[in-house]
N, C-alpha and C positions, 0 to 999 in steps of 0.2 A: 175563567172567572163568571161567576153566577151575573147575567144580565140583570136581575133582579134587585142584584143588592147595590146600594148608593154608595159612592166613594165615600170615606170617612175624610170630613174636612179639618184642617189643623184646630180650628175652633173647638170642633167635638173631641178631638183627641184632647188638647188639655182640660177641657170639661171632664172629660173621662178621669183623666189623671187627678184633678183636684178632689173630685168625687171619692176616688181611690184612697187617695192620701185623708180626706175626712173621715172617710170608714175605719181605715186600718190604725191609721196613727191617734189622730184625734179620738175617735173612736174606744179605741183600746184604753187610752190613758183615763178617760171619762168613766169609763166599765171599772177600771181600779180603783179611780176615787169613790165611785156610788160603792164599792164592797167594802172599802176602808171605812166609809161612812157610816156603813150598816153595821160594822163590826164596832164602832166607835158608840153609836145608839145602843148597842147592847151592853158594852163596857160600861155606861155612862149610868144605867140603871143601878139605881139604889134599892137596896131590897133591908126590910125592917131587922132582919135578924144578922145583917153585916155588922162585923166589929170594927173599929176605929183605924185597926191595922189595913183590913180589907179594903176599907174607902180610902186610905192613901196607897194601895198598889192599882185601885182602881183608875185613881186621880192620872197617876203617874202613866197606866194605860194610855188614856183617854188623850192627854196631852201628846203622847208618842204617835197616837193613831191621827189626832189631829194635825200633826204636823205634816205625815205619810200624805193624808188627804189633801192638803195644802199643797204638796209638793207637786203630785198630780194633776192638782189643777192649774198650776202655775205653770206645768208643762206644757199642757192642751192649751193656754192663752198663748203662750210663746209661740209654739208650733202652729196656732190658727194667724196669729199675726205675720209670721214667717211667711205663711203661704200666702198671705192677702199682699203683703210687700212685694213678692215676687212676681204674683200673677198681675198687678199695677204696674209695676217696673216693665214685665214682658209685654204688656197692653201698651204702655206708653211709648215705649222704644218702637214697636209695631207702627204707632200712628207716626211716629217722627220721620218712617222712610218714605 
């Protein structure tokens, strides 16, 4: 073992795990939501030459995209809350010992 390397503490390991989960899980969900919101903005753009049927199709697409974005944001929020609860529980359990 390299003598210059400091042993990793349990707290540092937990922090790395949390950061990894934030980056992968929540970051992925937020990236997906961002993509869908960009699509929604493009779909919501009304052009002067749009026909009434085109506007109905666009409105339907905008509604679907809004629902998808909302689902991704809800999943990210729930995942974050679960992560916070898990870490609070682990911290409280450790403090009780």
